[in-house]
Residue, then its C-alpha position, 0 to 999 in steps of 0.5 A: x749774607x751778614x746777619x748780625x745786627x748793625x747795632x752788634x757790628x757798629x757800636x757808634x750807629x747804636x749810640x746814635x740811635x739810643x741818644x735819639x730815642x733819649x732826646x725824643x723821650x725828653x721832648x714828649x716829657x717835656x710836652x705832657x708836663x708843660x703843654x698838657x699839664x701831665x703830672x712828670x711821673x706819669x708823663x715818664x711812665x707814659x714815655x717808657x711804656x710806650x716810646x722806649x719800649x717800641x724803641x727796643x722792639x723796633x730794632x727787631x725790624x733789622x732781621x724781617x728786612x735782611x730775611x725778606x730783601x727783593x733778591x730772594x722774594x716777590x714783591x707780595x711776599x715782602x709786603x706780607x711778611x712785613x704785615x705779619x711783623x707789624x702786627x706782632x710788634x704793634x700788639x706786643x708793644x702795645x700789650x706791654x705799655x698796657x701792662x706798664x701803665x696799670x701797674x704803675x699808674x692804674x688811674x689813668x688805664x681808662x683813658x689809656x683804653x680810649x686812645x688804643x686806636x690812635x695807638x695802634x694806628x701810630x705804631x703801624x706808622x712808626x714800623x713804617x719809619x723803622x723799615x725805612x731807617x734799616x732798609x738806609x742802613x742795610x744799603x749803606x752796609x752793603x754799599x761799604x761792602x761791595x766797595x771793600x770787595x771792589x778794592x780787593x778785587x782791584x788789588x788782585x787785577x794789579x797783582x796780577x797786571x804786575x806779575x805779567x808785566x814782569x814776566x814779560x821781562x825775565x825770559x826776554x833777559x834770560x834770552x839775550x843772556x843764554x844767547x851770549x853765554x852760547x856764543x863764549x862757550x866754545x871762544x871763551x870757556x872762562x868768561x862763559x862760565x864767568x857769566x853763568x855764575x853771574x847770571x844765577x846770582x841775578x836770577x836769584x835776586x829776581x826770585x827772591x823780590x818776585x813777591x815785593x813790588x818795591x825795594x831800596x834803590x841801593x839794591x836795585x842799583x846793585x843788582x843792575x850793576x851785576x847785570x852790566x858785570x854780565x854784559x861787560x864779559x861780552x863787550x869787554x872795553x866797548x861798555x863803559x858803565x858810570x854812576x853819579x849816585x845821591x848817596x841819599x837816594x839809595x835809601x829810597x824806594x823804586x820798583x824792582x826790576x824797573x831798571x834792567x830794560x833800560x840797560x838792556x836798551x841802552x846796550x841794545x843800541x848803544x853797544x852792539x854796533x859801536x866800534x869805540x867805547x860806550x859809556x852808559x851813564x846813570x844819574x840819581x837824584x832825589x828829594x823827599x819827595x821824588x827820586x829822579x834816575x837818568x839813564x843815558x848812552x851815545x849811538x850812531x844815528x846812521x846805524x840805527x835809523x829806525x828806533x822806536x819804544x820796544x817792549x821794555x819802554x812800554x813794560x816800564x810805562x805800564x807798570x808806573x801806571x799800574x803802581x803810581x796811576x801816572x804812566x807819564x813818569x818816565x820821559x825819553x829823549x833823542x837828540x840823534x846822538x844820544x838817548x835819555x831816559x828820565x824815570x821819576x819815582x814818587x816817594x811815601x810821605x813819612 
């Protein structure tokens, strides 16, 4: 629990507090002098002796509130603590005020003595006002701290979700790649060795950017070109990647490892069963607000009778929800001859 006074942690609040009491003091001096006919000097001493001194002493009520909390005490103990604190503050305030009046305006000390009961009652009422004020400040501070802690918690949850989603991609891809290498080991060792080298570079990229949620589009694009090169070793001329990239899009940001599942799907559903070369086309366009990437591939609807949304597309949709708060930034289109996926990645405004 933070026990530092809010006037120390929030100087603006201390300034407002001081300005309030300064304004109140000026108003009271004007009332004494203009309405009651009291001399200005006496009015100033009166206001300083009782109003300003109470404002200074009253600021210590904050510590009573912080120690006498509802969470750690019964209502009776809290009331008792405030009664003790109020009595100490009121009688200290009265003593200091009377001493100052006797020193600076001794001729009105008898008048002050006659109004002592009213002043004591007023002192207790002022204590109640201070209690309400500081309870409000305390509630506001705790509310801000709660929002801050919730923000940190949400950030940690978001980070954990992203790591969990990424962990679904890497093992899936590794399984496919190792299967491919295994099948080539006996039939074409040189191509298998080439795949191992490319795979190591690809995994190095994945590990390098694992802690970084976004990368430049050109980095992500080069990484996926490497992935497609690995797959081309396996499929040969059947796989034909085509890129139409607006160069001004290369410096925009994109969540890392988010395109690879799309190419995996394109190969799985478009290339595996194909007998002729399959063109996997990537088109990237952009403006200041959005980077739009479209990946399309033809497929044989007769061979692939049942095609649902697999883990790759669900994974991307979930990541877009976590990162941007919008799962609809990915759209799919299937005309039974060609399958198209379009990603719309929002960009931060400078």
